[in-house]
C-alpha positions as CSV (number, residue, x, y, z in Angstrom):
1,M,-24.0,-8.6,-16.5
2,I,-24.0,-6.8,-13.2
3,A,-22.8,-10.0,-11.4
4,F,-20.0,-10.3,-13.9
5,V,-18.8,-6.7,-13.4
6,A,-19.1,-7.1,-9.6
7,V,-16.9,-10.3,-9.6
8,G,-14.4,-8.7,-12.0
9,L,-14.1,-5.6,-9.8
10,S,-14.1,-7.4,-6.4
11,P,-10.3,-7.2,-5.9
12,L,-10.4,-3.4,-6.5
13,L,-13.4,-3.1,-4.0
14,V,-11.3,-4.9,-1.4
15,L,-8.4,-2.4,-2.0
16,A,-10.7,0.6,-1.9
17,S,-12.4,-0.4,1.3
18,P,-11.4,1.4,4.6
19,Q,-8.6,-0.3,6.3
20,D,-7.4,-0.4,9.9
21,L,-3.6,0.2,9.4
22,R,-1.7,-0.8,12.5
23,V,1.5,0.5,14.0
24,G,4.2,-2.1,13.8
25,E,2.5,-4.0,11.0
26,P,3.7,-4.1,7.4
27,V,2.0,-1.9,4.8
28,L,2.3,-1.7,1.1
29,V,3.0,1.8,-0.3
30,I,1.9,2.3,-3.9
31,S,2.9,5.4,-5.9
32,P,1.7,6.6,-9.2
33,P,3.9,5.6,-12.2
34,W,4.5,9.2,-13.2
35,T,6.0,10.4,-9.9
36,V,8.7,9.2,-7.5
37,A,9.0,5.5,-6.8
38,A,7.3,4.1,-3.7
39,A,10.8,3.4,-2.2
40,E,11.5,7.2,-2.4
41,V,8.2,8.0,-0.8
42,I,9.1,5.7,2.1
43,S,12.5,7.3,2.5
44,R,11.1,10.9,2.3
45,S,8.6,9.9,5.1
46,G,11.5,8.9,7.4
47,L,10.7,5.2,7.1
48,R,12.7,2.2,5.8
49,E,11.7,-0.6,3.3
50,I,11.3,-4.0,4.9
51,S,11.8,-6.2,1.9
52,P,14.4,-6.3,-0.8
53,E,11.7,-7.2,-3.3
54,R,9.7,-4.4,-5.0
55,A,6.8,-4.2,-7.3
56,P,7.1,-1.6,-10.1
57,F,5.0,0.9,-8.2
58,G,5.0,-0.5,-4.6
59,A,7.2,-1.2,-1.7
60,L,6.7,-2.5,1.9
61,T,7.4,-0.7,5.1
62,V,6.3,-0.7,8.7
63,L,4.4,2.2,10.4
64,N,6.1,3.6,13.5
65,D,3.1,5.7,14.6
66,T,-0.3,6.6,13.3
67,A,0.9,9.7,11.6
68,D,3.1,7.7,9.2
69,A,0.3,6.8,6.9
70,L,-0.5,10.5,6.4
71,R,3.1,11.4,5.9
72,L,3.4,8.7,3.2
73,K,0.4,10.1,1.4
74,S,1.6,13.7,1.7
75,N,5.0,12.6,0.3
76,G,3.4,11.1,-2.8
77,A,1.8,7.7,-2.0
78,W,-1.3,6.9,-3.9
79,L,-2.4,4.2,-1.5
80,V,-1.1,2.8,1.8
81,L,-2.6,-0.7,2.2
82,D,-2.5,-3.4,4.9
83,G,0.5,-5.6,4.0
84,K,-1.0,-8.7,5.5
85,M,-4.2,-8.3,3.4
86,I,-2.1,-7.9,0.3
87,A,-0.1,-11.0,1.1
88,Q,-3.3,-13.0,1.5
89,I,-4.7,-11.7,-1.8
90,C,-1.4,-12.6,-3.6
91,A,-1.1,-16.0,-2.0
92,G,-4.7,-17.0,-2.9
């Protein structure tokens, strides 16, 4: 039973693990469904979306400096995730 739960929750564990977000690399911004959209969070943080495709609660951007991730979170982002890691999960 424990193994079944661990396998079932493994994608969430990957997302919850500490990440090394890098300046100049894409990140996925996820906002809660009951607040402003992720695209609006990006705009309020002084950044731009990098993809015309959006998920219902997420959008991609690029960090210009190390403070951008904190700015995104203070403007309503639930999570700021490594965009490359997300692309690998979605492709697999």
